[in-house]
GUTI-211306 format. One record per residue (C-alpha): x, y, z; residue in three letters. Coordinates in Angstrom, 2 decimals, padded with zeros to 5 digits. Layout:
BEGIN
        px        py        pz   dopa
         X         Y         Z    ALA
...
END
This chain:
BEGIN
        px        py        pz   dopa
    096.92    173.90    070.06    MET
    097.62    171.46    067.08    THR
    101.46    170.13    068.42    VAL
    103.01    168.32    064.94    ILE
    105.33    166.02    065.90    GLN
    108.31    165.35    063.80    ILE
    110.11    162.24    064.62    PRO
    113.35    160.36    063.98    ASP
    114.86    163.56    063.11    VAL
    118.38    161.37    062.46    GLY
    116.81    158.87    060.09    LYS
    117.97    160.87    057.12    PHE
    120.96    162.81    057.86    GLY
    121.60    166.42    055.53    VAL
    120.35    165.96    052.24    VAL
    121.46    168.65    049.87    LYS
    120.60    167.63    046.23    ASP
    116.82    167.38    046.91    GLN
    114.65    169.70    046.65    PRO
    113.67    170.93    050.62    PRO
    110.15    171.01    050.12    GLN
    110.18    166.71    048.58    GLU
    112.09    165.68    051.45    LEU
    110.99    163.32    054.47    PRO
    109.71    165.56    056.90    ILE
    112.81    164.33    059.41    ASN
    115.80    165.64    057.01    ALA
    117.56    168.02    056.94    TRP
    118.18    170.70    054.08    SER
    121.91    171.70    055.83    ASP
    123.49    170.73    059.04    ALA
    127.26    171.32    060.51    LYS
    129.13    169.97    062.62    ASN
    125.85    167.96    063.53    MET
    125.84    163.67    063.02    ARG
    122.64    161.46    062.35    PHE
    123.04    158.15    064.21    ARG
    120.05    155.48    065.89    GLU
    117.47    158.15    064.70    GLN
    118.77    160.77    066.69    GLY
    121.13    163.72    065.98    ALA
    123.87    165.00    068.33    GLU
    126.23    167.50    068.16    ARG
    129.30    165.92    067.11    PHE
    132.54    166.26    069.41    ARG
    135.89    168.33    068.89    GLY
    139.68    167.05    068.49    GLN
    142.60    167.51    071.22    ARG
    146.37    167.70    070.48    ARG
    147.72    164.89    071.40    VAL
    151.16    165.00    071.35    PHE
    153.83    167.97    071.04    ASP
    153.48    170.03    068.29    LEU
    155.20    168.44    064.78    ALA
    158.67    169.99    064.02    ALA
    157.77    170.77    060.30    VAL
    154.08    170.82    058.81    VAL
    152.90    166.85    058.53    PRO
    151.28    165.49    055.70    TYR
    150.82    162.24    056.12    TRP
    150.38    160.11    059.27    ILE
    150.21    156.40    060.20    GLN
    150.54    154.26    063.10    GLN
    153.02    151.45    063.76    TYR
    153.17    148.85    066.60    ASN
    156.86    147.65    067.72    ASN
    158.60    146.44    070.59    GLY
    155.01    147.00    072.72    GLY
    155.35    150.77    072.16    LYS
    152.17    152.52    069.46    ARG
    154.03    154.54    067.41    TRP
    152.18    156.92    065.08    TRP
    154.95    158.26    062.41    ILE
    153.98    161.74    060.86    HIS
    156.09    163.03    057.57    ALA
    156.64    166.80    055.86    GLY
    158.08    166.82    052.95    THR
    162.11    166.23    053.68    ASP
    161.80    164.91    057.59    ALA
    160.12    162.14    059.53    LEU
    159.60    161.15    063.29    PHE
    158.08    158.97    065.15    ALA
    155.79    159.58    068.60    ASP
    154.70    157.09    071.25    ASP
    152.58    159.94    073.69    GLY
    155.48    158.33    076.41    VAL
    158.82    159.29    075.62    ASN
    160.68    161.98    073.73    PRO
    159.70    162.16    070.04    ARG
    162.53    160.52    067.59    GLU
    163.87    162.31    064.75    ASN
    163.65    159.24    062.55    ILE
    164.87    161.57    058.82    THR
    167.49    159.55    056.88    PRO
    170.89    160.37    056.74    ALA
    169.49    161.39    053.35    VAL
    166.69    163.60    053.61    ALA
    163.57    163.32    051.31    PRO
    162.97    166.19    048.69    THR
    159.57    165.60    047.61    GLY
    157.18    168.07    047.76    GLY
    153.86    168.87    049.50    VAL
    151.76    166.79    046.78    ASP
    153.87    164.20    046.82    ASP
    151.42    162.00    048.79    ARG
    153.26    159.12    050.80    TRP
    152.08    155.69    051.10    THR
    153.38    152.68    052.63    GLY
    152.76    151.44    056.66    GLY
    153.22    148.26    058.45    PHE
    154.72    145.32    056.47    PHE
    155.95    142.32    058.10    ASN
    157.39    144.23    061.66    GLY
    158.47    146.98    059.82    VAL
    157.35    150.21    058.68    PHE
    157.84    151.26    054.94    VAL
    157.61    154.70    053.26    ALA
    157.23    156.24    050.02    ASN
    156.94    159.59    048.48    ASN
    156.72    158.26    045.13    GLY
    160.31    160.62    044.46    VAL
    162.73    158.76    046.40    ASP
    163.39    155.44    046.80    ALA
    161.09    153.51    049.72    PRO
    162.89    153.74    053.17    LEU
    161.93    151.30    055.66    TYR
    162.17    151.26    060.40    TRP
    162.59    148.51    062.75    GLY
    161.95    150.65    065.44    GLY
    165.44    151.79    066.22    THR
    167.60    154.59    064.98    GLY
    166.58    156.45    061.61    ILE
    164.99    155.28    058.58    MET
    166.96    153.46    055.86    THR
    166.76    153.03    052.21    PRO
    164.63    149.57    051.96    LEU
    167.27    146.82    051.15    PRO
    167.42    145.20    047.78    ASN
    165.10    148.16    045.60    TRP
    166.16    148.31    042.05    THR
    168.10    151.45    041.44    ALA
    166.72    153.65    039.87    GLY
    162.93    152.01    039.97    LEU
    160.58    154.67    041.37    ARG
    156.30    153.97    042.22    THR
    153.75    156.24    043.36    LYS
    151.78    153.24    045.29    SER
    153.79    151.22    047.85    LEU
    151.77    148.75    050.41    ARG
    151.57    145.69    051.66    ALA
    149.62    142.80    050.23    TYR
    150.97    139.72    052.26    LYS
    153.67    138.41    052.00    ASN
    155.00    140.98    049.24    SER
    155.25    144.47    049.07    LEU
    153.32    146.06    045.85    VAL
    154.45    148.69    044.14    ALA
    151.78    150.03    041.47    ALA
    152.51    152.68    039.46    GLY
    156.25    152.86    038.56    ILE
    159.19    154.61    037.27    ASN
    162.19    152.28    035.74    ARG
    165.59    155.25    034.95    SER
    162.66    157.71    034.07    GLY
    160.51    155.64    031.67    THR
    157.37    156.00    033.15    ASP
    155.41    152.81    033.69    LEU
    151.90    154.16    035.46    PRO
    149.41    151.20    034.29    HIS
    152.69    148.70    035.88    THR
    151.97    146.46    039.16    VAL
    155.19    145.22    040.21    LEU
    155.71    142.61    043.45    TRP
    158.84    142.06    045.51    SER
    159.70    138.65    046.37    SER
    158.23    136.75    049.24    LEU
    159.22    137.85    053.03    THR
    159.50    135.84    055.76    ASP
    157.93    137.26    059.16    PRO
    160.24    140.16    060.82    GLY
    162.51    140.98    057.37    ALA
    162.08    143.18    054.13    VAL
    162.15    141.53    050.53    PRO
    164.65    140.19    049.38    VAL
    164.60    141.19    045.69    SER
    162.52    142.96    042.73    TRP
    164.33    141.31    039.90    ASP
    161.45    140.16    037.91    ILE
    164.42    137.99    036.07    ASN
    165.67    136.39    038.62    ASP
    163.45    133.17    038.58    PRO
    164.85    131.55    041.76    THR
    162.52    134.80    043.35    LYS
    159.25    135.42    043.64    GLU
    159.19    138.97    041.93    ALA
    157.38    140.27    039.43    GLY
    155.46    142.83    037.12    GLU
    151.97    142.85    035.42    PHE
    150.39    145.41    033.23    PRO
    146.82    146.57    033.36    LEU
    146.86    147.69    029.90    ALA
    143.37    147.38    029.30    GLU
    142.23    150.60    030.93    ASP
    144.19    153.62    029.52    PRO
    144.03    155.87    032.84    SER
    146.88    155.71    035.55    PRO
    147.63    153.77    038.47    ILE
    145.98    156.27    041.64    VAL
    146.37    153.47    044.46    ASP
    145.57    150.65    046.38    GLN
    144.43    148.74    049.11    LEU
    143.57    145.34    050.68    THR
    140.17    144.12    050.69    MET
    140.05    140.68    052.65    GLY
    142.08    138.38    050.58    ASP
    142.79    140.65    047.87    ALA
    144.03    143.41    046.73    ASN
    142.31    145.82    045.21    ILE
    144.25    148.22    042.54    ILE
    142.76    151.54    041.53    TYR
    142.99    152.99    038.58    LYS
    141.47    156.73    037.30    GLU
    138.82    154.37    035.20    GLN
    139.24    151.35    036.73    SER
    139.24    148.98    039.60    MET
    141.16    145.56    039.58    TRP
    142.28    142.74    042.31    SER
    145.11    141.31    042.62    MET
    145.13    137.30    044.95    THR
    147.20    134.22    045.14    PRO
    147.54    132.72    041.39    SER
    148.62    129.48    043.21    GLY
    150.88    128.67    040.36    ASP
    154.43    130.08    039.96    ASN
    153.12    133.25    038.66    GLN
    152.18    134.28    042.08    ILE
    149.85    136.52    041.26    TYR
    146.61    137.21    039.26    ARG
    144.52    140.13    038.23    PHE
    141.53    140.66    037.45    GLN
    139.02    143.65    036.15    ARG
    135.78    143.92    038.59    LEU
    132.36    145.73    037.80    PRO
    132.44    148.79    037.20    GLY
    134.39    151.91    034.90    ASP
    135.16    153.62    037.58    VAL
    138.86    154.24    039.48    GLY
    140.03    156.54    042.90    ALA
    140.48    160.32    042.33    LEU
    143.86    160.77    044.80    VAL
    146.32    158.44    046.71    ARG
    144.57    157.99    050.28    GLY
    141.19    158.55    048.48    GLY
    140.01    154.64    049.49    ILE
    139.33    153.72    053.42    ALA
    138.37    150.22    054.10    ASN
    135.23    149.44    055.90    THR
    132.87    145.95    057.33    PRO
    130.61    146.56    054.32    ALA
    133.41    146.96    051.68    GLY
    136.08    150.00    050.37    HIS
    134.96    153.38    050.07    VAL
    136.50    155.78    047.06    VAL
    136.43    159.12    046.12    LEU
    136.43    158.98    042.34    THR
    136.65    161.43    039.81    PRO
    133.12    162.51    040.51    GLY
    131.04    160.08    042.67    ASP
    131.86    158.63    046.06    VAL
    130.87    154.68    046.04    ILE
    131.07    151.31    048.01    LEU
    131.96    148.24    046.54    HIS
    133.24    145.12    047.70    ALA
    134.24    143.32    044.46    GLY
    131.06    142.85    043.21    GLN
    130.42    146.08    041.31    GLY
    130.60    149.72    042.71    PRO
    127.30    151.59    044.36    GLN
    127.11    154.73    044.74    SER
    126.18    156.16    048.02    ILE
    125.99    159.93    047.76    ILE
    124.14    160.08    044.44    THR
    120.38    161.93    045.49    SER
    121.81    163.15    049.05    VAL
    125.12    165.16    048.53    MET
    127.37    164.00    045.05    ARG
    126.40    167.38    043.76    ARG
    126.99    169.52    046.83    TRP
    130.41    168.17    047.47    LEU
    132.12    168.63    043.22    PHE
    130.62    172.06    043.58    ASN
    132.69    172.66    046.67    GLN
    135.90    170.82    045.82    VAL
    138.63    173.13    045.40    ASP
    139.45    172.25    041.56    SER
    143.41    173.06    041.71    PRO
    143.63    170.90    045.13    ASN
    141.71    168.17    044.48    ARG
    144.45    165.92    044.81    LEU
    144.84    167.02    048.62    ARG
    141.45    165.24    049.53    SER
    141.60    161.97    051.48    PHE
    139.27    159.43    052.66    VAL
    139.78    157.59    056.23    VAL
    137.78    155.86    059.02    THR
    136.16    156.83    062.39    ASN
    135.41    153.67    063.18    PRO
    134.26    154.16    066.84    PRO
    131.27    155.94    065.21    ALA
    131.11    153.72    062.32    ASN
    132.39    156.94    060.21    GLU
    134.04    156.99    056.97    VAL
    135.15    161.23    056.19    TRP
    135.42    162.21    053.03    VAL
    137.80    165.22    054.03    CYS
    138.17    168.20    051.16    PHE
    139.91    170.86    050.30    THR
    136.82    173.61    049.47    SER
    136.63    176.10    046.78    ILE
    139.60    179.23    048.31    GLY
    141.23    176.47    050.43    GLU
    145.10    174.90    050.20    ASP
    144.06    171.58    052.28    PHE
    141.03    170.06    053.65    ALA
    138.34    172.33    056.30    THR
    135.31    169.98    055.60    THR
    134.13    166.56    055.38    ALA
    131.60    165.16    054.30    ALA
    130.87    162.15    056.44    VAL
    129.21    158.74    055.33    TRP
    128.06    156.44    058.39    ASN
    127.98    152.61    057.27    TRP
    125.57    151.43    059.90    ARG
    122.98    154.23    059.64    ASP
    123.52    155.24    056.02    ASN
    123.54    159.11    057.11    THR
    125.68    161.75    055.57    TRP
    126.44    165.19    057.72    ALA
    128.80    167.87    057.44    ILE
    131.71    168.28    059.92    ARG
    134.43    171.15    059.85    GLU
    138.05    170.82    059.41    LEU
    140.40    173.63    061.38    PRO
    142.97    172.98    058.00    GLY
    143.44    169.52    057.81    VAL
    146.47    167.68    055.79    THR
    146.06    164.01    056.10    TYR
    144.11    161.71    058.77    GLY
    144.63    157.81    060.17    ALA
    143.06    155.39    062.04    SER
    145.02    153.59    064.25    GLY
    145.45    152.60    068.28    GLN
    146.53    155.16    070.85    ILE
    147.64    154.93    074.75    ASP
    144.20    156.20    076.51    TYR
    146.90    157.68    079.05    SER
    147.55    160.30    076.39    ILE
    144.24    161.93    075.92    ILE
    142.32    160.80    079.31    SER
    144.12    162.68    081.72    THR
    143.19    166.20    083.29    TRP
    146.02    167.42    082.28    GLU
    145.60    166.43    078.86    ALA
    142.68    168.54    078.71    GLN
    142.55    171.41    076.81    SER
    138.49    172.50    077.44    ASP
    137.43    174.09    080.55    VAL
    136.58    171.45    083.40    TRP
    132.92    172.58    083.05    ARG
    132.87    171.29    078.97    ASP
    135.00    168.62    079.74    ALA
    133.51    165.27    077.68    GLN
    134.56    163.18    080.12    ASN
    134.37    161.50    083.52    ALA
    137.01    160.99    085.88    TRP
    139.39    158.25    085.21    ASN
    136.87    157.23    082.08    GLN
    138.54    155.02    079.32    GLU
    135.82    154.67    077.28    GLU
    137.31    152.51    074.59    LEU
    139.45    149.63    074.92    SER
    143.36    150.02    074.21    ALA
    142.54    147.77    071.25    ALA
    139.70    150.48    069.75    GLN
    141.22    152.34    066.52    SER
    140.68    156.36    066.84    ARG
    140.42    158.75    063.58    LEU
    143.77    161.05    064.41    LEU
    144.94    164.07    062.16    MET
    147.43    166.15    061.09    CYS
    147.45    169.67    060.39    GLY
    149.11    173.21    058.88    LEU
    149.24    174.05    062.47    ASN
    151.68    171.41    063.21    GLN
    149.53    169.43    065.62    ALA
    148.74    165.93    065.79    ILE
    144.60    165.41    067.16    THR
    142.29    162.81    068.20    ALA
    139.25    162.97    067.33    VAL
    135.85    162.88    068.76    ASP
    137.57    163.51    072.34    VAL
    137.23    167.00    073.36    SER
    133.99    169.72    073.50    ALA
    135.80    171.89    071.24    SER
    138.40    172.00    068.53    PHE
    141.64    171.75    070.59    ASP
    140.61    175.00    072.86    GLY
    138.84    176.87    069.94    GLN
    134.81    177.22    070.11    PRO
    132.61    175.03    067.17    PHE
    129.22    175.68    065.99    THR
    126.82    173.23    066.00    SER
    123.61    173.66    063.75    GLN
    121.15    171.73    061.69    MET
    118.03    173.65    059.20    THR
    115.01    172.16    057.70    ARG
    113.33    174.59    055.44    ILE
    110.86    173.99    053.02    GLY
    108.40    172.32    055.82    LEU
    104.80    171.98    053.84    ALA
    103.52    169.65    056.59    LEU
    101.20    167.60    053.96    ASP
    099.37    171.29    052.85    ALA
    101.76    173.37    050.77    PRO
    098.87    175.70    049.33    ASP
    098.02    176.85    052.79    ARG
    099.44    179.12    054.88    VAL
    100.57    178.07    058.23    LYS
    101.73    179.68    061.26    THR
    104.05    178.34    064.02    VAL
    103.69    179.60    067.51    ARG
    106.41    177.14    069.85    SER
    108.80    174.47    069.20    VAL
    109.03    171.72    071.78    PHE
    112.95    170.04    071.60    PRO
    112.99    166.21    073.09    ARG
    116.76    166.97    073.88    VAL
    119.68    164.79    075.69    GLU
    121.69    167.00    078.03    ALA
    122.79    167.77    081.14    THR
    120.89    170.79    082.55    THR
    121.97    173.97    081.42    GLY
    122.66    173.39    077.74    THR
    121.85    176.26    075.95    ARG
    120.59    175.90    071.93    ILE
    119.02    178.61    069.70    ARG
    116.33    178.16    068.04    ILE
    114.61    179.68    065.31    GLU
    111.56    179.25    062.94    VAL
    111.39    180.60    059.87    GLY
    108.58    180.58    056.72    SER
    108.25    181.54    053.15    SER
    105.41    181.95    050.83    MET
    106.82    179.69    047.69    ASP
    109.18    177.52    046.84    VAL
    111.25    179.30    045.52    GLU
    111.25    182.27    047.93    GLY
    113.88    183.08    050.64    ALA
    113.10    181.98    053.99    VAL
    112.32    184.95    056.47    THR
    113.54    184.37    060.40    TRP
    112.00    184.84    063.39    SER
    114.69    186.32    065.77    PRO
    115.96    183.69    068.02    PRO
    114.65    182.01    071.11    VAL
    117.17    180.73    073.87    GLU
    116.06    177.39    074.84    TYR
    117.66    175.83    078.55    VAL
    117.68    172.42    078.89    VAL
    115.92    171.52    082.18    GLY
    114.74    174.82    082.45    LYS
    112.70    175.52    080.07    THR
    109.70    173.35    077.75    TYR
    109.73    175.19    074.67    LYS
    110.73    178.08    072.34    ALA
    108.44    180.53    071.84    ASP
    108.34    181.78    068.43    ALA
    106.53    182.71    065.63    PHE
    106.42    182.15    061.44    ALA
    103.86    182.03    058.78    SER
    103.65    181.02    055.47    GLY
    103.07    178.12    053.36    ARG
    106.82    176.30    053.28    PHE
    107.96    176.33    057.69    LEU
    111.51    176.12    058.85    ALA
    113.06    175.53    061.94    ALA
    116.36    175.64    063.14    ARG
    118.98    174.65    065.34    PHE
    122.04    175.92    066.58    THR
    124.35    175.37    069.45    SER
    125.15    178.10    072.16    MET
    128.03    176.36    073.81    ASP
    130.62    173.82    073.78    ASN
    128.07    171.07    075.43    ASN
    127.36    167.78    074.02    SER
    123.70    167.35    073.28    TRP
    121.41    165.36    071.15    ARG
    117.77    165.59    069.46    ILE
    115.60    162.93    068.56    LYS
    112.29    164.81    068.07    SER
    110.23    167.71    067.98    TYR
    107.10    169.06    067.86    GLY
    105.53    172.29    066.27    LEU
    102.46    174.17    067.84    ASP
    100.67    174.91    064.27    VAL
    098.06    176.99    063.27    VAL
    096.69    175.94    059.55    THR
    094.41    178.40    057.41    ALA
    093.75    179.43    054.30    GLY
    095.53    179.74    051.07    GLU
    096.40    183.28    051.43    TYR
END
């Protein structure tokens, strides 16, 4: 018996854009709901609802700390609400309700102790933790902006419309603001205030969004990136075009990581820290990703971080879907890609949440035998950010806290085809698989092997064999061909992790 060991099966993750027979032996040609980190492959955990069902379908969610409370603000098209997980939800919709549509994506967030919200159609709103949202004071009448975000002591409006005149290249900033206050002026003609504007006219594409990076505010057009930094003089801010003729596809399509910004562009996913863009998905999953995106709904994509797992989730609307049902997941520490299913998600954000909301047994939507946390377990500190998502089912869910999708089971699977084992011209027969699985005793995994005689041929799969952790040490499955294949599929909700596996292989002749 010759057992060929396949080690470090999480080293390369999923590689969809290269011929399987040319991949390293420990790369995967396909996977779903499996993440790859620390040289191993492991089942993604699920998600669980953390608040009561929203009163409307939420299309935006953001975290806001105020008065010792960790609020989560969510917005529909015409209403906004605040949850702290302890007290009854607060309806903070302003007296004059917003009028935006589904695709008028909200921007805003924390600024100077208050929360600001902007849908690009109406005047911006703000909230201080009590009462309802109100129009932002001192905002110029007739002014609208696509993106409104905080930068230092100013609010920055990127891509504006002034009294019906579209100014898609213009950046406008407010006067400098004292802590706890909102801007007192947006008047660029008042010499006693610091408000100003600057046209990014060198590139004809419109402004899409903005996000701070260290000491700079990075403004993204569709085909360029610009830095906004303090000028140190009466100009207040200066602007500089950054290297690279790339930009952002959609508002909310930028995420901040320790390595820099991860940006979903019109045809790539890039990483940059101000020194030039670097594709992080080319030759891995770039062609696959953009072939999967539903073109009419591409602007409903978004990018968000899952900090505890060192991940960026590029969430996109798959072909035929209305909202995000798939995430291409990049681990910035291990530089691996994975694919995660999503249950109809409209938006996501990372932020702090009281752990008691998700750690009590009352909050469990899983049956006890499938629960992923121990009694009174607190796996993260109160300061650790979590990823929360909202969806069409009006649920707001926390990610990686459950064995299921809010009570619904899901399947994890990873597949490798095209295994030549350094002998592409010789016929090989695999007789057994020896997985090295870390999981609770009794966890069941379905194992299949397959084969094809040439690189273009379809894989013929063996009948599946059930492997039970702690009870069996191998799976006897048979396949014969020049190119071998292996597939692992979860059969229950238990978490499991695999770092290597062995194949009992007999090599024969060329035919």
